[in-house]
N, C-alpha and C positions, 0 to 999 in steps of 0.2 A: 582593407574593406572586406566586410563579411560577405560570404557567398550566400546566394539565394538557394534554398533547398526545400523540398517537400517534407512536411512534418510526418513523423511516424503515425500510424493509424491509432495507436494507443493514446498518444499525446493529443492528437486531434479530437478524439472522442471525449477526453477529459475536459478540454476547452469548451467543446460544444455542450457537454453535460452541464456546465456551470450556468448556461443561459436558461436551462429548463428546471434543474434541480438545485435548490440552494438550502433547503431545509426539509424535514419530514413532511411538513404540510404540503409542499409542492408535489411530493411523491403521491400523497393521498389524493390530491386534486386530479392529477393525471390519471391515476388508476380508476378512481370513481367515475370520472367523465367517460373513460373507455367502457366501463360497465353500463352506464346509461345508454351509450351509443349501441351497445350490444343488446338492448331491449330488456335489461334487468328491471324487475319490479320490487326487488328486495336486495339491499346492500348492507353488509355488516363490516365495520372497520374496527379492528382491535389493535391497540398499541401498548408497548411497554417502554418505560423510561423515555417518554416523549416521542417514541417512534424511532429512536436512533438505533437501539439494539434489536428491536422486533416490531414489525408492522405487517398486519395481515388484512387483505381486502377480499371479501367473498361475495359473489353475486350469483343470481340464477338466470343469467343471460344466455345468449345463443352458444357461447363457448367458441373454441378455436380448433379447427381440424388439425390432426396430428402433424401432417407433413408441413403445415404452415407455421407451426409453433417456432421453430428456429428462425424462420424468415421474419417473424414479427419483431425480433430483437435486432434486426439490421437497421442501420440508419436510413431514414426516409422510406421505410417500408410501411405502407398503410392500405387499408381497404376503403377509406373514406372518399378519395378522389382518384380519378383515372386520367383526366386530361386538363388542359389549361382552362377550358370553359367552366370546369367545376369550381374553380377558385372564385368565380363571380357569383356563385349561389351556394355558399357553404351552409349546410343545414345540420351539421353534426358539431359536437363540442370539440372533438379532436380531429385533426386533419393533416398535421405536419409530418407525422411518422417519426418523431424524435423522442417521444416520451420513454418507451421501453428501452431503447438503446441508451439513453442518458442515464436511466435508473440503473441498468445493468452495468454501466461503466464505473459506477462509484459504490457498488454494494454487492452483496451476495443475494441472488434472486432465485426463488423456487416457485414453480407454477404447477397447479393441477387443473386440468380442463377437460371438458367432454361436451360434444355436441349431441343434439337429440338423435341423430342418425347413427352415431357410433355406439357399439356395445361396450367398449372399454375406453377408459380415459387415457390421458397423457400426463406423464410426470417429467418435468424438464428443469434442469438446474444450470445456471450461468453465473459466473463470478468474475468481476472486473472485466466484463466484455468477452470472456472466454467460456465456451461451452464445456460443461462438466458431465452432464448426464441427460439421456433421452430414453424413456422406457414407458411401457404400458402400466396403467394403474387403475384401480377401481375408485371411482369418484362420482358424485352427483353431477347432473347437468349444470353447466355454468363454468365459472372460472374462479380460482383462488390464487392470489398472489401473496407470497411471503417474502418480505424484504428484511434482511438482517445486516447488522454492522454497516450502517450507512456511513459513507466517507472513510471506510477503513483504509483505503489506499490513497487518500488525499488528506493527510493530517492537518495541512494548513487550513483547509476549509472547515475541518472539524472544530478548530479553535474559535470560529466565529459563531458557533451555535450557542443559544441561550440555555438557561436552566431547563431541566426536564419538565418542570411545571409550565414554563412559558411556551416551550415547544408543543406541549400537549394542548394548551389552550389555542395555539395557532391552528392545530389540526381541527379542534372543535369549531373554530370560526369558519374553516373551509366547509365542514359538514353542515353547519347552519345554512350557509349560502346554497349548498346543494339541496338541502331539504326544502328551502323556500322557493328555489327555482323549479323543482320538480316534486310537487306535492303528491303526484301519483306514484312515487317511489318511496317505499318504506326504508328509512335510513336508521341504522342502529350503530351507536358508537360505544365501545367498551375501552376504558382506560384503566390499565393496571388491575384488571379483573372486575372493575365496577362499571356498570352501565350508566352513562351520562346523558344519552339522547336516544330516543326511540320514537319515530314518527309513525302514524298509522298507515300512511300511504293510501288514503282513501280518495285522493284526487281533490280534496277540499283545501284550499289555501289557508283558510282560517284554522284548520286543524294543525297544519304545519307551523303556523305562527304561534299558536298556543303551546305546541311542544317545544318550540325554540325559546320563546320569550316569556311564557307564563301567562297566568290569568289576568293579572293586574294590567299589563301592557295591552293585551288583546281586548280587554273590556273598553278601552278608550279609543277604539279605531272606528273609522267610517269607511264603508264599502265604496269602491269606485268601479264602474263598469261603463265604458264609453267607447265610441268608435267614430273616427273622423278621417276623411281622405285616405282610406285604406290602412289606417293605423288603429289598432285596437289597444285600449288601455284598461287594465283591470287590476284589482288588488285592494289595498287599504291605505288610508292616510290617518294621521292622528288628529284628534279634535284640537282646535286652537287652545282650549283651556289647559291642555297637558303638553304644550310645546316644550321643547328641550333647549338647553343652552348651547348646543353645537349640532353639527350635521352628521354625527356618527351613526344615527339610526335611519339614514336615508339610503335605501337599497333599491336599485333598479335592475331589471332583468329584461334582456332583449332576446326574443326567440329562445327562451330557456337558458340564457347565458348571463351570468352575473357580470355587470359592466360598471365602469365609472364614466359618467357623461355629464359634462358641464351644461349642455343644452337641457337635459332632463332636470337637472338641479335648479337651474334658473327658472324654468317653466313652473316647477312646483312652487317655488318661493314667490313668484309673481302672482300665482293663483291665491296664495295666502296673504297677499299684501293687503293691509288694512284690517286683517283679523288677528294679527300677532303684534306683540310689543316689540320694540326695537331690541335687537340682540337675541331674540328667540327664533327657533327654527322648528319646522314641522318634521315629524318622523313619517316614514312611508315604506311600504313594500309594494312596489308597482311593477307589473309585468307589461311589456310592450310586444305586440305581435305585428310584424310588418314583412314585406317582401324581402327574401334573402338578397335580392339584387340591390336593395336600397341601403344596405349596410355592409361595411367592409370590416371583418373581424381579423383580417390578416395584417395587423399593424405591429403587434409585439408578441414575443413568445409567451408571455403570461396570459394573453388574450383578454385582458381586462379593459384595454382601450379599444374603442371602435370609432369608425368614421361613417358619417351619413352622406348619402348622395345628395340629399336636400334636407337641411335641418328644420326648415319651417313647418312641414307637416308634423314632425315629432313634437316640436314646441307647442303647436296649436292643439294637438290631441291631448297632451298632458295638461296644458293650461285649462282648456275647456272641460276636460274630464274631472279634474280636481275641483274646479270652480262649481260645477254642477253638483258634485258630491257634497261640497260644503253647504251649498244652499239647501239641499234636501236633508242632509244628515246632521248638521250642527244645530240642533234645537236648543233654545235657551233654557237655562235652569229654572225650575218652578219652585217658588217658595210656598210653603204651607204653614198656616197658623192654626192654633188651637181655637175651636169654636166656643170654648167655655169662657164665660165672662164673670168675674167675681166682683161683687159690689163692695166698695171700700170707702170708708170715711175719707173725704178729700184731704183733710188735714193730715190724717194718718198716712195717706198715700204719699204726700209731699215729704213727710219725715222718714218714711221707711224705704223709699225707692233709692237704690244705690246709684251714685254718679258713675259715669263711664270712666274706666281706668285711664290714667294719663301716664306718660313715660316718666320713669323715675329720674330725678335730676342726677347730674354727673357727680355732684359733691353733696355733702350733708345738707339737708333741707333746713332753711332758716325758719325759726318759729314765726307764725303769723300772729300779729297783734289783733285781738278780738275787737269787733265792731258790732253794734246792734244793727240788725238788718231789717227787722220789722218792729213797729211800735204799736202801743195800744193806749186807749184812754180809759181802760177798766183796770181791775186788779191785775197786777203783773204776775204772770206764771212763767218763770224763766225756764227755758229749754236750753240745755248745754249743747255747744257745737261739737262735732266729731273731732277726734284727735288727728288732724291732718298731717302733723309731723310724722306720725307712724304710718300714714298712708293706708290705714286699715278700714276706716269707715268714711263714706262720702255721701253727699246729698245731691240729688238732681231734681230740678223743678220740672215735672213731667209736662209733655207737650199736649196732654189731653185737655188742659184748660184753655179756654179762649182768653188770650192775653194781648195786650198792646205793649209797644215798646216804652221803656221808662223815659222819664224826662231827661233831656240831654244834660241838664245841670246836676243830676243826682244819680250817676252810675254806681250802683252798689255791686261789689264783686265778692264772690265767695271762693276763696282759694285761687284767686286770680283767673278764674276760668268760667264761673257760672254767673250770669247776669240776672239781676232781680227783675221780675215782670209785674205789671199791673193786671189783676184778674177782674173780669167784668162781673156784674151783679148776678148774672144768670147762673153762675157756677155754684152758688151757695144759697142755702135757705136758712132762715133764722133771724134773730135780732141783730142789731148792729153792734156786735161785740168784737173786740180785737184781742189778739194774743201777742205778747212781746216774745220774740225769739232772740236770746242773747248767745253770743259765741264764747265758748270757754275751751281752750285747747287742752286743758288738763282733765276734762271729764268726758265720759262716753255719752253717746247720743241717748236721750231718754227723757220722758216727761217727769215732772215732780209729782209728789203724792196727790196734791189737789189738782187733778186734771179738769179742764173745763168741759162741762157737759153740753154746752151750746156750740153749734156749728157756725163757722164764720160766714158772713154774708159778703164782705168786701175786705180785701187786703190791699193796702196802698203802700207803695215804696216810700219810705221817709228816711233821709240821711241827714244827721245833724252836722256832720263834718263836710268840708269842702272836698270836691273830687280829687284835687291834687293831694290832699292829706290822706285820703283813702288809699290812693295808689302808692303814696310814699310809705304808708304803713304796711301795705300788702306785699311790697317788693323788698327783698333783702338789700340793705344799704351797703355800700362799699366806697371807701375813700379813693380807691384807685380807678374804678370803672364806673362810668355813667352810661347805662344802657338806654339808648334812644328808642329801640324797637327792632323790627325785623322787616325786611323788604322782600316781597314776592315769595314769602315763605322759605327763602333760601339764604339770604344774606343778613347777618347780624350787624346792626349799626351801633357803634360804641364811640362815645366822646372821650378822648384821653388827652392828658397834658394840656388841657384848656385851649389848644390850638390845632388839634388833629382830629380828623374823623376817620375811624377805622371800619372798613368793610370786611367782614369775615364770612367765608363760604363755610357754613356750618357742617355740611357733609364732608368736605375735604379736610377740615380741621379735625373733626371727630374721627374720621377714617385714619388719619396719620397718628393720632393719639392711641387708638386701639392697636394699630400696627406696631408702634413702638412698645406698647405694653406686652403684646404677644412675644416680641423678640426678647424683652427682658425676662419674661417668665418661661422662656423656651425649655429650660431644664425641668421646671416644676409644673409645666402645663399638664393638666389632667382633664379628661372628658367628664362632662356632667351627664350622668345617666339619664336617659329618656324614660319617661313613664311607660311609653309604648314604642318599641323599636320601629325604625323606618326602613322600608325595603327600597332598594334602588336597582332598577334593571339596566344593564349595560350590554353593549355588544362584546364579543369575546376578546377583542384586542384591548379595549379599555378595561375590561374585567381583569385581564392578565396584568395590566399595568398597576391597577389598584392593589391586587394581591401581592405583587412584588414590592409595593411601597407601603405596606401596613405600618411599618415602623415610622416612616415619614409622616403618615397621617396621625399616628399616636403623638408624635412631637408637636403636631399642630392642634391637638386637643380632640381628636376623633377616636372613638372606639368602634372599629369595624370588624365584621366577622363574615367569613365566606359562607353564603347560604346555598351555594351550588347553582349550576345551570345559568351562569351569567348574572346572578343576583347577589348584591351585597346587603348585609344587614347592619344597620347603623344603630348601635346600642347607646352610644354616648356622643356628644357634640360639644364644641366650645360654649362656654357660658354666654358669650355675647350673641350667639346665633339664636334666632327664633326657630321653632320647630318647622314652620312652613318653608324655611330657607335651607334646611338641612339637606334634603334630597337633591335640590338643584345645585347646591355648593359641591356635593360629592360628584355629580355629573360633570360640572365644569372642571373640577380638578382632574377627573379621569381623562377628559378630553385633552387637557393640557399635557398630562404625563404621556399620553399616547402620541401627541404631536411633537413633543420634545425628543429630538433624535439622540442627544447626548445625555449621559447619566451624570448630571451636575446636581448633587444632592442639595447643596446650599441654595442654588438658584431655584430648585423646585420648592424648597421650604419657604423661601421668601415669597414665591408666588402664592403658596397656600395662605400665608399670612395676609398678603394683599387681598386675596379673595374673601377671607373671613372678615377682615376689617371693613372692606367695602360693603359687604352684606349687612354687617351688624351696625354700622354707623347710621345715625339719623339721616333721613333722606330729605332732599329738597322737596318742599311742599308739606312735610310733616308739621303738625301743630306742636309747637314747643312752648313750654311755660317760661316766664322770665327767669326763673331760678336756673333752669337748664342753660339758657343763653348766657347768663352772667357767669355761671360756673365754667362754661366752655371758654369764654373770653378771658377769664382769670387764669385758667390753665395755659392758655395760649400765651398770655403775657409772662407767665412764670417760666415758660420754655421757649425763648426766642429762637432756638435752633430749629423749631418746627416752622418751616417756611413753605414747604411743598407737600402735597399729598403723595402717597406711594406711586401714583401714576404720573407725577411730574407737574400737576397743575398747582398754581399758587393758592395758598391757604387764605391770605389776607392781602388787602390793598389799603394804603394810607393816603388820605387826601388832606393836604394842609389847609388850614383856615384861610391863609393868604390866597391860595389858588381858588378857593370857593368864592371869596369876596371879589376876586378879579372877574369872575363870571357874572356877578351882579353889579359890576361897575363901581364898587365901593372904594377900590383903590386903583 
């Protein structure tokens, strides 16, 4: 049986240091918090190679008296608390007295410090917990810490550090939180000789937000300033129109300390309930000020977790504060229209107004058989129909005319989407002449040389063929698939094999097809260049994940570029994605990469394909023309292996004719 013994001081310090210092970012956090506690109004952080080989923190705070400098590096030595009662009302960022001892135990530390009362400063060196030098030195008021060769005496911990770029961005994330939590402090960050952050320190939170996240993000914020039951809430929330796909930009600060609080998060999202789409989340930078006795920050060495004496006042203050800000600050968008009105010949307006664009079909568009849509009892002046097969020219019957619905027995359709209407007499002046408009898919839209000089008085819909014949000619025919229609704008109804009714979820089916296509083209996938690049603002953790996975994004069809300061520039995107979905897709992927703890490249890439396919696929409720639906059903029939969407939902369901007839009591 092993004997029980007391650990050596050096081993004990190394174990304790692991709870406080696990990477350069944690060193920066502890040193900067000490600077703020010392009353500094300006802090400069400089790192090299991610902060592993060199890290310097300089402040203009109160400094440390010379005789107290060696004591500051002893474990549990602190100036923040004196007795047990002080733990019940902690008002400083640091209080445990473990930071300097932990840092000195795993690195080489050098300090220059001077108080206002001292004529000469102090130069102190400590390495691996052992004092090396203590002497006078000339220096400005304040304190400068220089940390070199982090984890030089613990190589096992060194192996778990990430790349220099990743560690640098982790340091940047810490300084972002410091800048947002204390806008009265000017924070400057220099990485490998280049300045990456510099806040003005003017005490205005909006200035700090602008410095950290940039102009685009700041312009979409609503100010919050509210007080209830002794809890003050102030800061900013995002407008519902620019909600994000994850919670990564929700930041809460309690008494100047960055924290993670589920109570605050739920209160925020409850206040936005009814204003956001499902799956969207608001962004925020919210400060809470409350009594020190009402919150316990002595929960974890990282000090990110807190406990409240009573959670209800916190929830109510955030909820009502955010709700009030939304009611006052979320003003509706105002549409403006040009006041200029141009007079146009009614017939010319009908012919020249382009029809709204429709979604291109999945397969080659079938030629449409021409049908006369308007007839005349005078000399016939044919007008050719636009070439719909090329999808270049379209006609729309404008809504400016007063019209009645066509007769039920004569529905005339133009390209399966535009219904003909009857116009009333008041819309036209002139004799009762008519014009015949004939459709010709091989000619471009235009009047013949002998154009009518008289204006129409009345246009009546007249169809010589039966409605069933018109529909039969307008829709592409197929021996294999008989399209019955579409239910609820979501489910395609197809009759097959004369005894089966097939229900197809058009979104799920299209999504799976796009997903399979992306996988097949994985090696050849290239981004389609955007006419105007899209900027995406991320927090520093997600920003780091995206930059580490640029090759992964390239395989998925994205052309991304580092724009600096937590911003990604999207120059190219997969062909399937619409421009409006590009930024949101990148944000979702960044959140996924940050939340995934293991580096499984194949799994990440599959998720990217899922995301792209889901966004690019036709949605439930989208208006689809019959050709699209038939093409989708045909492709599904040609690929029977497609039975589930990438999320696992079924693509289609078959109902037998026998089962249907049982429901009606026929058998």
